[in-house]
C-alpha positions, -999 to 999 in steps of 0.1 A, spaced: 179 -719 423 186 -701 394 154 -706 381 139 -690 410 163 -657 410 156 -657 370 120 -652 379 120 -626 403 142 -609 381 116 -610 352 92 -602 375 106 -568 389 111 -560 351 77 -565 341 65 -542 373 90 -519 359 75 -514 326 43 -512 333 53 -487 364 65 -464 337 36 -470 314 14 -458 337 32 -429 350 31 -417 309 17 -380 312 -15 -373 290 -6 -370 254 -17 -337 234 -41 -338 204 -50 -311 178 -88 -311 185 -93 -279 173 -113 -247 179 -141 -226 164 -136 -187 159 -167 -166 153 -176 -127 140 -198 -107 160 -223 -100 136 -241 -69 152 -209 -52 143 -205 -46 102 -172 -43 91 -161 -11 70 -151 -23 35 -130 7 31 -109 20 55 -102 53 62 -81 77 86 -113 95 95 -127 61 107 -96 54 125 -114 47 158 -147 27 147 -145 -6 158 -138 -29 124 -141 -64 146 -147 -83 174 -143 -117 173 -146 -145 201 -134 -182 202 -134 -215 222 -110 -226 241 -84 -245 223 -87 -287 233 -55 -297 232 -68 -333 247 -61 -333 283 -68 -299 305 -44 -274 290 -41 -235 295 -30 -224 258 -19 -185 247 -35 -172 218 -26 -146 189 -48 -133 162 -30 -133 131 -41 -117 93 -28 -131 63 -31 -128 23 -61 -152 11 -40 -164 -16 -10 -177 2 -11 -209 1 18 -216 25 4 -191 49 38 -180 53 33 -144 60 10 -140 86 7 -105 109 1 -111 143 -17 -81 164 -7 -63 195 -31 -43 203 -51 -34 233 -82 -50 227 -73 -88 229 -90 -97 264 -85 -139 275 -99 -148 308 -108 -180 323 -143 -179 308 -136 -159 277 -116 -150 245 -123 -117 229 -105 -98 203 -123 -62 193 -101 -47 163 -103 -6 160 -101 1 120 -65 20 130 -55 -13 141 -66 -36 114 -53 -7 87 -19 -13 101 -10 -51 101 -28 -46 62 3 -25 57 27 -45 74 16 -77 49 42 -81 19 14 -81 -5 -2 -45 8 -21 -24 -23 -44 2 -19 -68 -12 -38 -93 -43 -25 -72 -69 -4 -87 -106 0 -73 -112 33 -82 -142 60 -83 -139 103 -75 -170 127 -59 -169 161 -34 -194 168 -33 -215 203 0 -222 213 9 -246 241 41 -241 260 67 -215 264 93 -230 242 85 -224 201 111 -252 199 82 -281 209 54 -259 217 19 -275 204 3 -252 179 -32 -257 170 -52 -228 144 -90 -216 143 -108 -216 114 -103 -188 93 -126 -156 88 -123 -137 52 -130 -104 45 -125 -78 12 -112 -47 24 -95 -18 10 -69 -3 33 -52 31 35 -15 35 30 8 49 63 36 58 43 49 96 41 29 112 11 60 118 -20 64 143 -42 96 142 -67 111 172 -82 115 162 -119 136 183 -143 123 181 -180 134 147 -195 141 128 -169 120 101 -145 101 104 -116 115 74 -103 151 87 -100 148 122 -92 152 137 -57 117 137 -36 105 153 -7 82 142 22 49 151 42 50 150 80 23 128 85 4 100 58 -27 127 61 -9 158 55 -7 173 22 6 213 35 46 200 50 65 185 22 98 191 32 132 174 16 170 187 7 187 180 -27 211 191 -55 197 207 -83 210 216 -120 200 245 -135 171 239 -162 134 232 -157 116 213 -135 80 201 -123 63 186 -91 50 150 -95 24 141 -67 28 102 -61 -9 81 -60 -20 71 -23 2 41 -27 34 66 -28 38 52 -67 48 77 -97 31 58 -122 3 80 -127 12 111 -108 -4 145 -105 19 169 -120 19 204 -108 39 235 -128 44 268 -121 13 291 -111 0 323 -123 31 339 -98 66 330 -88 63 308 -56 21 295 -70 18 260 -83 -11 250 -109 -19 207 -123 -33 222 -151 -16 204 -179 -5 238 -196 11 248 -167 55 260 -176 76 245 -161 97 260 -128 133 275 -138 162 270 -113 187 293 -127 220 286 -102 231 255 -90 236 244 -58 219 227 -27 177 238 -21 158 230 11 124 227 -13 90 228 5 52 225 -8 18 229 6 -8 214 -15 -35 230 9 -24 271 -8 -7 254 -38 26 271 -32 61 262 -30 97 277 -19 134 265 -31 156 278 -11 192 276 -14 222 266 12 258 270 7 267 243 33 255 225 64 277 223 96 272 221 133 269 250 160 272 247 200 292 248 228 307 218 219 324 234 195 339 263 212 325 276 240 309 315 240 299 307 201 266 313 191 240 296 166 254 319 140 294 306 141 289 271 123 311 248 117 309 237 80 313 204 66 325 191 31 298 177 6 304 142 -9 280 136 -41 286 101 -41 270 92 -11 252 125 -5 265 129 28 280 156 47 312 151 66 339 161 90 367 156 113 365 177 144 374 177 180 346 181 202 342 193 237 332 162 259 298 165 279 289 196 254 262 202 232 254 205 192 232 209 163 234 208 126 224 242 107 222 248 72 235 284 59 235 305 32 268 327 25 261 357 10 302 364 -2 327 338 1 327 312 28 359 319 47 369 300 74 393 313 98 421 293 104 414 286 142 429 258 163 396 234 176 380 237 153 380 266 125 344 280 123 330 305 100 318 335 113 277 344 111 283 375 89 272 377 58 254 349 66 215 334 64 203 303 82 179 282 62 176 254 90 181 239 122 185 201 128 184 185 164 182 150 179 148 129 180 138 104 205 153 79 179 189 72 179 211 93 154 174 102 140 173 144 132 145 164 124 143 204 122 142 217 156 152 258 161 139 255 197 170 265 222 179 236 246 156 212 227 170 182 202 209 192 209 229 164 209 257 157 239 293 147 232 299 113 252 321 117 280 325 140 314 324 178 313 360 183 324 370 211 292 390 181 270 384 173 238 378 139 214 385 140 183 350 125 160 340 118 124 304 133 122 286 123 91 249 137 82 228 122 59 200 145 46 192 131 13 161 112 22 132 132 30 117 133 66 147 105 71 178 123 82 207 107 102 237 114 115 269 92 126 291 101 156 325 80 153 354 86 175 389 92 156 418 74 173 446 105 180 
């Protein structure tokens, strides 16, 4: 009887093992797939903003063979050919990626490949040696997804920088690497360099960075034939700054002109400070030379609006000792610039249009106030920011 029972148990175990083995799913394996470039589309070796909308390259590739019948997701990557570990790829996120059940195609514009090249840590304005490949991913969990790569396709291409063009205002005897800078509004602009800085009395020249915004071999501009004009001639004299102070500096290289506009203080204005006060009535901030920021602790009316403003007072800056908060009247002052908010949180840009760029104080507009510390930083050209921190009473 015991032998019969043992035999039955052994048979049941054997059937279970065989059944489990037969129930195992198919195993994926790296069988590879091929990436191809459309040879009817010649790829430019030098990219320019003028050809930004042109097609740089068109690719298609096989369905990734993972062994069993599966559906992979795909992404196009570029990486530096010398990146032996392939640790710094940049992935394509544009609209030219079309994957269907029957085809897989990626069409990249010049602007798109240029943006990807700019994101590589080895980006340079001279010729780059880069590879393009397709990454196949099977599975939604990145921790255990099955990944394969296509063959790489190599390109040698020179991209253009997407950094904002820079100029430094350099005091004679100093280095451009340490001096304050101004920046243009777009990578292709040369008409609207602008920046805020503190200047000491002395003689200065403008140093224009190269296409990659490096100051190793700058173009140097001195004073032109008249005050306010510029010249790149080596014999051009320096530009004299007679009065120490804060300046708004602008350059237009389309007509080789510049302006140095002095201002006394930055501050805020608007209904958040005091009802009924216009743009001329500004609450002045204090300047911290160590942090290069302007700041003030003050009461703000909930739900009301304000902007930042720089002013030059023709006489002494006299602030009336009025409560909640004191302000400087517009008499005897001239407005230099107005900064309003952008779509990026806590970011500012020049904006003098009424009703646009206003910053709203948190809370419901019920006439009550909260105390805030406001910090403004205009030391980085075209990258002006502010902080609004509530202060406990």
